[in-house]
C-alpha positions as CSV (number, residue, x, y, z in Angstrom):
1,M,-25.5,-28.3,10.3
2,R,-22.8,-25.7,10.8
3,D,-21.9,-24.5,14.3
4,T,-22.4,-20.8,13.6
5,V,-22.4,-19.8,17.3
6,G,-18.9,-21.4,17.8
7,Q,-17.7,-19.8,14.6
8,N,-19.0,-16.4,15.6
9,N,-17.3,-16.7,19.0
10,K,-14.0,-17.5,17.4
11,E,-14.3,-14.6,14.9
12,A,-15.1,-12.3,17.8
13,A,-12.1,-13.5,19.8
14,V,-9.8,-13.0,16.8
15,T,-11.2,-9.5,16.2
16,A,-10.8,-8.6,19.8
17,A,-7.2,-9.8,19.9
18,F,-6.4,-7.9,16.7
19,V,-7.9,-4.7,18.1
20,M,-5.9,-5.1,21.3
21,V,-2.6,-5.7,19.4
22,V,-3.2,-2.6,17.3
23,F,-4.0,-0.6,20.4
24,V,-0.8,-1.6,22.2
25,V,1.3,-1.1,19.0
26,A,-0.3,2.4,18.6
27,F,0.7,3.3,22.2
28,A,4.3,2.0,21.7
29,A,4.7,3.7,18.4
30,A,3.4,7.0,19.8
31,A,5.8,6.7,22.7
32,A,8.8,5.9,20.5
33,L,8.0,8.8,18.1
34,G,7.5,11.1,21.0
35,A,10.9,10.2,22.3
36,A,12.4,10.6,18.8
37,Q,10.8,14.1,18.4
38,A,13.5,15.8,20.5
39,S,16.3,14.4,18.2
40,T,14.7,15.7,15.0
41,P,14.9,19.3,13.7
42,I,11.1,19.4,13.3
43,P,9.6,21.8,15.8
44,A,6.7,20.4,17.8
45,E,4.6,23.4,16.8
46,V,4.9,22.3,13.2
47,L,4.4,18.5,13.5
48,Q,4.2,16.2,16.5
49,L,5.4,12.8,15.5
50,T,3.3,11.1,18.1
51,Q,0.3,11.7,15.9
52,L,1.7,9.2,13.5
53,G,1.7,6.3,16.0
54,P,-1.9,5.2,15.4
55,A,-1.4,5.5,11.7
56,L,1.6,3.2,11.8
57,A,-0.3,0.7,14.0
58,L,-3.3,0.6,11.7
59,G,-1.1,0.4,8.6
60,G,0.8,-2.5,10.1
61,G,-2.4,-4.2,11.2
62,A,-3.9,-3.9,7.7
63,A,-0.8,-5.4,6.2
64,V,-0.9,-8.3,8.6
65,A,-4.6,-8.8,8.0
66,A,-4.1,-8.8,4.2
67,W,-1.1,-11.2,4.3
68,P,-2.0,-14.5,2.7
69,R,-2.2,-17.3,5.3
70,P,-1.2,-20.9,4.4
71,G,-4.2,-23.0,3.8
72,S,-6.5,-20.1,3.1
């Protein structure tokens, strides 16, 4: 008999950790892009680079999730 409760708890913990990492990376990327905004010739009225922070975090998270793992 499989231990589905233990497996579900492990999957939930991995999912929660993944969400937290993406959340932290999104904040860090938005902060870095916000700091870089001043050094670019792009006016903030046209495009705010901080909006790209969450997209970068989700793109990176998707790449990590799709990366083949050894033994899988």
